[in-house]
C-alpha positions as CSV (number, residue, x, y, z in Angstrom):
1,M,151.3,-96.9,206.6
2,V,151.1,-96.0,210.6
3,E,148.7,-93.7,212.2
4,F,148.7,-91.8,215.3
5,T,147.8,-88.6,217.2
6,T,150.7,-86.2,218.5
7,I,151.0,-82.5,219.1
8,I,152.7,-80.0,218.0
9,L,155.5,-79.1,220.0
10,Q,158.8,-75.7,219.3
11,F,162.2,-76.0,220.5
12,N,163.2,-73.1,222.6
13,E,167.2,-73.2,223.0
14,Q,167.8,-76.5,220.7
15,G,171.3,-75.3,218.6
16,E,170.7,-74.8,215.2
17,K,167.0,-75.8,216.0
18,T,166.2,-73.0,218.3
19,G,162.4,-72.1,217.4
20,W,161.2,-75.0,214.8
21,T,158.0,-76.6,215.2
22,Y,158.4,-80.1,215.0
23,I,156.7,-83.7,215.7
24,E,157.8,-85.9,217.6
25,I,157.5,-89.4,216.3
26,P,158.4,-92.2,219.0
27,V,160.9,-95.4,218.3
28,D,158.3,-97.9,218.2
29,I,156.7,-96.1,215.9
30,A,160.0,-95.1,213.7
31,R,160.4,-98.9,213.5
32,Q,157.3,-99.5,211.8
33,M,157.9,-97.5,208.8
34,K,161.6,-98.7,208.9
35,P,162.8,-101.4,211.1
36,G,166.1,-100.7,213.0
37,N,167.3,-97.7,211.0
38,K,169.1,-95.1,213.1
39,K,169.3,-92.3,210.6
40,S,167.2,-89.7,208.5
41,F,165.2,-90.9,206.4
42,R,162.0,-89.6,203.8
43,V,158.2,-89.8,204.3
44,R,154.9,-89.3,203.0
45,G,151.5,-89.5,204.0
46,M,149.0,-87.2,205.9
47,L,149.0,-84.2,208.6
48,D,145.0,-84.2,209.1
49,A,144.4,-83.9,205.9
50,F,147.0,-81.8,204.7
51,P,149.0,-83.8,201.9
52,V,152.9,-84.1,202.6
53,Q,156.0,-86.0,200.8
54,G,159.5,-86.0,200.8
55,M,159.7,-84.8,204.2
56,A,162.7,-85.7,206.6
57,L,162.6,-87.9,210.0
58,M,165.5,-86.7,211.7
59,P,167.1,-88.6,214.8
60,M,167.1,-86.5,218.0
61,G,168.3,-90.1,220.2
62,E,167.2,-92.9,221.9
63,G,166.0,-94.2,219.0
64,N,163.0,-91.1,218.3
65,F,162.6,-88.8,215.6
66,I,161.1,-85.7,215.1
67,M,159.5,-83.6,211.9
68,A,159.8,-80.1,210.9
69,L,156.7,-78.3,210.2
70,K,157.9,-75.2,207.7
71,A,155.7,-72.3,207.5
72,E,154.0,-74.1,204.6
73,V,153.3,-77.0,206.2
74,R,151.6,-75.2,209.1
75,K,149.7,-73.1,207.1
76,G,148.4,-75.9,205.4
77,I,147.3,-77.7,208.2
78,H,145.8,-74.5,209.9
79,K,148.2,-75.4,213.2
80,N,150.7,-73.8,215.4
81,A,152.7,-75.4,218.1
82,G,150.1,-76.9,221.0
83,A,147.7,-77.9,218.7
84,M,146.7,-81.5,218.2
85,L,147.8,-83.1,214.9
86,Q,146.5,-86.7,213.0
87,V,149.2,-88.5,211.6
88,R,149.3,-91.2,209.1
89,L,153.3,-91.9,207.5
90,E,155.2,-94.1,205.3
91,E,158.7,-94.2,204.3
92,D,158.7,-92.3,201.0
93,K,161.0,-94.4,199.0
94,D,160.2,-92.5,196.0
95,F,161.9,-89.4,196.7
96,K,164.7,-88.0,195.2
97,V,166.7,-84.5,194.6
98,E,167.2,-83.4,191.8
99,M,170.0,-82.3,190.2
100,P,169.3,-78.3,189.5
101,A,170.3,-77.1,185.8
102,D,172.4,-73.9,186.6
103,L,174.0,-76.1,188.7
104,Q,175.2,-78.9,186.9
105,E,176.3,-76.1,184.2
106,C,178.2,-74.5,186.4
107,F,180.2,-77.7,187.3
108,D,180.2,-78.3,183.5
109,F,183.2,-75.8,183.9
110,E,184.3,-77.0,187.2
111,P,185.0,-80.5,186.7
112,E,187.2,-80.8,190.6
113,A,184.4,-78.8,192.1
114,F,181.6,-81.6,190.5
115,E,184.2,-84.6,191.6
116,F,184.2,-83.6,194.9
117,Y,180.3,-83.1,195.0
118,N,179.9,-86.4,193.6
119,S,182.2,-88.2,196.2
120,L,179.7,-86.5,199.4
121,A,176.9,-89.2,201.5
122,K,173.6,-88.4,199.1
123,S,172.3,-86.9,201.5
124,H,175.3,-84.1,202.0
125,R,174.6,-83.2,198.9
126,E,171.1,-82.6,199.4
127,Y,171.5,-80.4,201.5
128,F,173.5,-78.1,198.9
129,I,170.4,-79.1,196.3
130,K,167.4,-77.8,199.0
131,W,169.6,-74.6,200.1
132,I,169.9,-73.4,196.5
133,D,166.1,-74.5,195.8
134,S,165.2,-72.4,198.8
135,A,165.9,-69.3,197.3
136,K,163.4,-66.7,196.8
137,T,165.2,-64.6,193.9
138,N,167.4,-65.5,191.3
139,E,170.0,-63.4,192.3
140,T,170.4,-65.1,195.7
141,R,170.3,-68.7,194.0
142,A,172.9,-67.4,192.0
143,K,174.9,-66.7,195.0
144,R,174.2,-69.9,196.5
145,I,175.3,-71.3,193.3
146,V,178.4,-70.0,193.3
147,N,178.7,-70.2,197.1
148,T,178.3,-74.3,196.2
149,V,181.0,-74.5,193.5
150,N,183.4,-72.3,195.4
151,A,182.9,-75.1,198.7
152,M,183.6,-78.2,196.4
153,L,186.8,-76.2,195.3
154,R,187.6,-76.0,198.5
155,K,186.3,-79.8,199.7
156,W,184.3,-78.3,202.3
157,S,181.2,-79.9,203.5
158,Y,177.5,-77.6,203.9
159,S,178.0,-76.5,207.1
160,Q,181.5,-75.7,206.7
161,M,180.4,-73.4,203.5
162,I,177.9,-71.8,206.3
163,R,180.2,-71.1,208.8
164,A,182.7,-69.6,206.3
165,M,179.8,-67.5,205.0
166,R,178.7,-66.7,208.5
167,G,182.1,-65.7,209.2
168,E,182.7,-68.0,212.6
């Protein structure tokens, strides 16, 4: 497990990351957790006294990574951008994103969609599942499942689906 102290940062103008609150994980620390890795990976540990698991470390170039701090995490640590944070992390090798039963039920009726879904990289399949699971109402969840199945039938990636939904 690696331990370090860092400052909580926030992006100003950074494309899709604009406004994100995050911490930076320097290359030497990232290498201690997962040597030679340059791709996104999951970690678990403590942010101050707040336990976290399944958090994504995302590459930002030059070997550094960032970890986004969602509102629920910021509430748990009682801190925002500019605050110092004690961090203890290790790779979360046990993290798995499970297929929601309601999505699987829809795929059972659309085997072609399920076949394309399974052809995607694991991390890309997880984008869809996390998006579905983050819905706050049953109505939104149902719409997201329909959009996911339709995207699979069109052989779209997650970003293609999102752009199409925004009308871009």
